[in-house]
N, C-alpha and C positions, 0 to 999 in steps of 0.2 A: 787616321782611319785604319791604318794597318794594325795599330795597337788594339783597337776595338775588335777587329776581326780575329786577331790572335787570342785575345781574352775570351771571345765567344767559343773558339775552337777548344781552348784549354778547359773551359768550364764544361763543355759537352763531353769531352774525353774523361774528365773527372767523374761526372755523373755516371757515364756508361761503365767505367772501371769499378766504381763503388757498388753499383747494383749487381755486379757479377761476383763480388767477393763474399765468401762465407763469413768472414770476420772483417768487415770494412772499417776503415779508419773513422768514417762518419756514416752511420746507418741513416740513409735518406728517408726511410720509413718514419722516422721520428718527426718529420715535418708534417705528418698527418695529425700530430698532436697540436690542436689549434692554439692553446696557450703558449706552447713552445714556439711555434711559427710566428704567432702574433707578437711575442716578446722580442723576437729578433727583428721583425719589421719595425717595431717601435724604437728599438735601439738604433737601427739604421737611420730612421727619420730624425730622431732626437739629436744625434751627433752630426748629422748634416746641418741641422739648425745651429748647433753650438759652434762648429767650425766656421760656418758662414758668418755667424754673428761676430766672432772674434776677428775674422778677416776684414769684413766690411767696416766695423767700428774702428779698428786700428788705423785703417787707411783714412777714414773720415776725420778722426780726431787729429791725426798728424798732418795730413795734407790740406784738409779744408779749414780746420780751426787752428792749425799751426802749433799744436802742442808737441813738446818733446816726448821721447819715449818714457821718461819717468812720470811726467804729468799725465800721459795717456794711461799708464798703469793705474795711477791714482783715480783718474776719471772713471775707470772701469770697476773701481772698488765696490760700488753698490751691487753690481752683478755678482761679484765674488762672494760678498757677505750673504746675499740671497741664495746662492748655490749651497753654501754651507748650512744655512738655516733650513732650506728646503730639503736637504738630504736628511737632516735629523727628523723633521716633521714627517717626511715620506716614510722613513723607517718605522716610526710609531704608528702611522696610519696602516701600513702593511700588516703590522703585528696585531692591530686591533680590529681592522675592518677588511683586510684583504687588499689586493693590488688595484682594484677597479677605481676607487676614488682618487688615489694619488696619480694614476696614469691619466685619467680624464682631466683632472685639474691641471696637470702638467701641460697637456696639449692646449687647453684653453688659455693658460698663462702665456705660452709661447705665441699663440695667435694674438692675444691682447697686446703684448709687448711689441710685437712686430707692427700691429696696427697703429700704435702710438707713433712709430717712426715712419709711417707711410708719407708724411708730409715733411720729412726732415729737410732742413735748410742750414746754411752756414751760420745763420743768426738764431737758430732755435734755442730757447732758454735751456740752460743745463738742467734745471729742475725737471723739465719735461723729458729730457733725455734720461735723467737718472730714474724717473718713474718707469720708463720702458726697460731700463737695465734691471731694475728690481723684479719686474714681472717676468722677464726672460730668464733671469737667474733663478727665480723661484721655480719656474718650469723645468729648467735643467736639473735643479737639485731634487725636485720631487720625482722625476722620472727614473732616477738611477736605482734606488732600492727595489722597487717592484719589478724591474726588468729581470734581474737575476732570480728573484723569488718565483716569478711566473714561468721563466724558462726551465727552472729545475723542477718545479712542482709537477707531480704526476709522472716523472721520468723514472725508469728503473734505477735503483740505488747505485748500481755499478756504472751507470751512465751519467750520473750527476756532474762529474767533472767535465765530461764532454759537453754537456748542455751549457755549463757555465762558460766553457772556453768558446763555444760557438757564439754566445751572447757577447763575449768580449771581442771576438773577431768582427761581429756586426758593428760594434761601436767604432773600432778602428777603421773599418771600411767606410762608415758614415763620415768620419773625420776627413778621409781622403776625398770622398765624393763631395762633401760640403764645400771644400776649398775649390774643387774643380767646377762645380755647378754654379755656386754663388759668384765665383770669380768670372765665369763666362757671362753671367747675367749682368754683372757690373760693367764688364767690358762692352757688352752690347748697349748698355745705357750710356756709357761714355761716347760710344760711336754715334749716338743719335742726339746728343746734347752738346751745347757749346756755351761758352761764357765763363765768367769768373767763379760761379758756383756750380759748375757742371758735375763735380763729383757728388755733391749732396743730391742733385737731381737724378744722377745715375743710380743712386742707392734705392730709389723707389721701387724698381722692378724686383730686386732681391728681397726687399721687405714684403712685397706682395706675395712672392713665392713662399716666404716663411709663414705668412698668414695661413696659406693653404696647407703647409707642412704641419702646422700645429693642429689644424682641423683634422688632418689625416691621422695624426697620433690619437686624437680623441675618438675618432670613428673605429680605429683598429682596437683601441682599448675596450670599447663597448662590445665589439664582436668577440674578442679573445677572452673576455672574463664572464661571458654568459654561462648559464647552467649547462647548455649543450656542449660548449668547448670543455667544460669541466669533465663531462662524460668521456670525451675523446682522450683526455689526459689519463683517466682511469683505465681505458682500454689499452693505451700505449704502455702503461705500467704493467698490466697483465701480460 
């Protein structure tokens, strides 16, 4: 609890200090740029999902299914391949059609993959698990290229580096938050379940959370890539 209070105080002090500076390290007015703000929210949500996915699945595969670390890595290979392919496809979609389609598809893939795992058991066929991994991996891959593109678009040229750095920071914060939030949800599930398959039952709550996380990514993508947010980007650039 003390850590949360200190973090809130530090954040408040940072905002107050930045607003009073003529040349702030991070000009908070840029968050009025809806594509920039939306891209950072999406980065946060997407990497919450990625970190939570890796945490929950590693524990499930090793503790519930008894796989070694090596076989756990191999079991996660469908997700890894899908991330690589999704990144290539997402980059091409951004170049041809803009960021809206890959961002929305990414959110829907994360929701669909998490939904497949809602009924996860110790005896769930690996083919079903691999399908979920492919969907989740595709979502994680698709979301990356348009995040940076959307965050930088419409920003002043001399602030493009700052915009990219803020998006990278949002990714890292999402990683840390994902482990904390999904770990807490898993622990809560373990506390309310008992039996030989208690871990797989405890994962149902984290997967439900990630279903909503994916839907939130889709909703923010729709809002951040509308014509009106595009106008806010042009105003920020001016």
